[in-house]
N, C-alpha and C positions, 0 to 999 in steps of 0.2 A: 638386739636380743638374740640369743643363741637358741635355735630350735633343736631339741634333742631328738632328731629323726635319724633313723637308720633304715637300710633296705629292709623291706618287709620280709619277715622270716617265714619261709614256707619251703617244703620240699617239692621240687619240680617233678613232673611226671617222669616215670622211668623211660618212656618212649622218647626218642630224640625229637627236638623241635625242627621245623622245616629248614631253618638256617643250618643246623648241623647236618641235616640230610644233604643239603646242597654242597656244603664243604666236603663231606665224605664222598659225594659223587665226583667232585672236582679232583680229589686225591686219587680216586680210582682211575679217572680219565688221564690224569697226569702220569700215573704209573704206566699207561700205555703209550706215552710219548706225546700227548697233546700239550703243546706249549701254551696255548690259551688257558687251558685248565690249570697249568702250573701257576700262571700269573694270578688267576682268580684265587687259587688255594693260598698263595703267599699273602696276597692283599687282604683276604678275609680274616686271616689269623695273626697277622703281624702285630696288631695292637695287643691282643691277648697274650702273645708271647712276651712282648716288651713288659707288660704290666706284671705278669707272673714272675719273670726273671728279676725284675726290679725289687719285688718283695722277697725273693729268696736269697739274692746275693748281697754280700756286704760291701761291694765296691761299685758305686754308681757309675764309675768310669768304664766298667767292664760290661755294662748292660747291652750296649749295641753289639759288641763283639760276641757276647753270649747268644744274643738273638740270631745273629748271622750264623754262628756255629750250629745253632738248633736247626735252622732251615737247611744248611748244608748237609747235616746228618740226615734230616728227614728226606730230602730229595735223593740222597744216595741210598736210602733204604726203602723208597717207595715200592720197589719191586716185591718187597716182603709184606706190604700192607694189604690186608685182605678184607678190610671193612668190618671186622668182627666187633670192633668198638668204633665210636665216632672218630673222625680224623682229628677233631679238636683234642679229645682225650689222648689219643696216640701222640700228637705233636707236643702236648704239654708234658707228657711222660719223658719225651726226648729232651725237652727243655730242662726238666728236673735233673736228668742225668748229666746234661752239659754243665749245669751249675755245680753239681756234686763233683764232677771231674775237675772243674776249675778250682774249687775250694781245696781239693786234695793237692793240686799243683801249687797253690798259693801257700799251703801249709809247709811244703817242702822248700819252696823258694819265695818267701814273703816279700812283698813289695809295698811301699807306702802308698796310700791314696790321699789325694788332696781333700776329699770329703769324707766325713767320718762314718756315714751310714747310707742305707738304701733310700732314704726319704726324698732327696732331691731328684733322683732319677724316676722314682715312682710318681712324684708330683708331676713331672713332665708328661708321663704316660697316662695320667688320670684325666678323664674327660670332666669338664665343668658340669655343674648341675646335679651331681650325684647327691642324694639325700645325706645330710650330715655336714654339708658345707654351709656356713652362715657367718656373716660378720668376720670373715678372715680366719675362722677356726676350721682347720682341715681335718677330715676324718683320718687322713694318713698320719697326722701327728698323734692321734689317739691310738691308731693301730700299732705304732712303735712301742707302746707300753705293754702289748700283749706278748705272752710266750710265743716262740716261733711256731710251734705246732698249731696253736689256736689261731694265730694270724694267717697261716697258710690255709686252714680249713675255712676261715671266714672269707678270705680272698677268692678261693676257688668257687664256693657256693653262692656267696652273696654279691660278689663283684664281677666275677667271670661267668656266673650263672650255671655252673656245672651241676648236674644232678648229684645227690649225695653218694649214690653208688659209684659214680665215676670219680668223685673226689676221694672216696675211700680206696679205689683202685690205684689212683695216683699216689696216695699217701701210704700205701701198703698197711692199711689198718681196717678193722671192721667198720661197717656203716654206722653202727651205734656209737663208735668212738668219734667219728666225724660229727654226728649230731650233737654229742656231748660237748665237743670242742667249740662248735659254732654257738651253742646255747650259752656256754660260759663266756665266750668272746663277746657276744651281744650283751650279756648282763654287765660285763666290765665296761664296755663302751657306753651303755646307757647310764651307768653310774657316773662315769667321767663327764659325759655331756651334761647330766643334771648338776654335777658339781660346778661345771663351768658356767652354767646358767644361774645358779644360786650359790655363789661362793660364801664361805663362812665369814661372818662379820669380823672385822679386825678388833682385837682386844682394846678396850679403852685404856688410856694411860692412867696410872694411879693418881688420885686426887691429891693436890698439894695440901699439906697440913696448914691449918690456920695460923697466922702469925700471933 
């Protein structure tokens, strides 16, 4: 049986959670040349970058390279990070630019990919046990049916746990727009999950005429 469960919809507090405080503190320490802080910073956010990039880019073979590019850009720009936003939001903004730059390069010099979309790479980056997985039906498969902007809003707030205000900053749109996109994404996903649990009955074949 498929359980139509999705991450609970709620807007997180505007103040950063302790984990974000720690990551931001590591970024600030890394800016000063603390190699241990650099290691903590990269390890803490590596999975988030992988998951976000996997949902944004169209080439699953490029995910690892884009994640590496993101961290190289971030480490090269740490001297400009002042902690005005959380280090997580700052890093995901860099990841978004890295993907956009890659897409522009691909548009100029397209190259074929062995896999058609982002789902296989996102699947590998997705931890098990997330609500929405049951009897082999993956939430990621349902996310593929959403428009790109709604999918990004859902991933940022419901899967990566960013506050709506930070998701809006990343997406360059008002907070209300992010709330609307998440609400519409959830409504679509709930409908798809309900449809998967209660599929429409197959039409009965027409009765044969009596001889």
